[in-house]
N, C-alpha and C positions, 0 to 999 in steps of 0.2 A: 518554410521548413518550420514543421512543430518540433516540439519535442523538448528535450530540456537542455539547457544551458552550453551545458558541459558535450555534448555529445551530437553527433552527425546522424539527421533523421529523426523520426522517432525514438521515442526513451525506449528502453529494453524492456519495460513491462508491458509498453502498449504492441509492441511487436508478438511479443506471446501470446495476447489476449486477442489480435487478430490473427495467428498464424492457428489458435484455438475456431479460433470462429470460421475460417475457410476449414478446413479437417472434417471429414463427416465422420458423425459418429451415427453408428447404426446399434440402439439398444434393441434386443428381439427380445420379448418372451410370447414363447410356445412359436405359432408361425406367424405374428404378428407383432409388426414395431409396437415399442412403447414409449410414450412423452418421456420427456427430460426428468426424471427423479429429483425433486429437489433436499433430499434428506439425505447426510451424507451417512458414507458406511464406517462404523470404527473402527480403527485401527487394528484393534484385534481381531476384528472379522476378516479382514483383509489378509491378515498374517497366518488366519488359519484357512483362509483359502486358497493360501500361497503352499501350505503345505500338504495340505490337500493335493495342488496339484503336481509336487513333488511326487507323493505318493502314487497319485495316478499315472505318471511316466517310467515309472515302474511295477507296476502293474505288467504281468504277461498276456497278451489276448486282449487288452481290453478295446473293445470296439464300438463307439458309440452309433443307433441306427440314426440317433438326431443328431446332424453334421453342426450343430448350433452346438453340441456337447462334447467334438469331437477335442484331440489334443491337440490337432493345430490349431483348431480355434481356439481354443482356449489360451496356448503358446501367442497368439496374435495380441488374446486379450489382453494377455498379462506385461506383454512387452509395450502395447499403448499404454498402459497404465504405468508402468517403470517410467516409459519416457514424461507422462505428464506429472508425474508424480517429481521428477527432476525439473520438468519446466515450471513448477511451482517453486522448488527449492531456489530456482537460480533470480525469479520474479521476484518473489521474499526480497532477498538479498540484495537488489536491486532498489526495488522499494526500501526500503530501510539504509539504502546508500544516501537515495534521492532525498528522504527526510531529513538526513543529517547535513549533505548541503542548506538543504533547503532552511535548518535552521542554523547552520552556520553564516547564511547569507542574509537573515530576519536580524542575527546580531551586529552583524556588519552596518546594514542600514540606520538600525536603531541605533547604535554608538554615532554614528554619524548624525543625527539627527539632533540626539542630545549636544553636541561640540557644535553645530549649528544654530540653538537655542540660545547658549550659552555664548557666544559670538555675537548673535546677535544684540544680548543681556548687556556684552562687554561695547560693543561698538554704539548702539543709541540710550543706554541706560537702560534702567532696571523702572524706570517709569515715562519710557517712549514709547508713542504710537507703533512702532514697528513691533514692540512686547506681544499689543493684543493684534497685530496683525498673523501673528507666529504661532496663535492659538495658547498663548501665556497671558495672566492677568496684569496689570498695571500694578504697581507698587503702591499707588494712590488709590485703587480701589480696594485695598483691603482695610477692612474696618480699623480703627486703631483702638487700643485696651484705653477702657476709662478706669481712673482713679478709684477705688474702693473706697467706701467712708469707714471708719474703724468704729469696730465695736463698743457700743457704751456697759 
């Protein structure tokens, strides 16, 4: 059972990614399918497209000869886009929560290791071989300060 330790099954980000992979996406330009585009469309352009769609809905007698540009098709694309945007928002929120939980767990782990190092020094002494075993330097390995001769 993979996923994040506090959830059952795969994490929410993974679930949205898996759903997106299994959802068919058909991008058509003209009459032929187009490969997935890599460049994102700016949000201002999408907002302008939505206002155009609303204006098209208010036009009396709009009929497209190409079914790809008909109102029902555009409405389906807009609904799919809105759903994808909601999935992205949920995935980002889940990612932020997972990152925060990871950060908290990392701090807890780090604090526990620091405490264990201090316990080893307290139990075995600062010059014991156990200090080297846990990755610290023994006190005797540090170079002693030498006295400086007074300047004349």
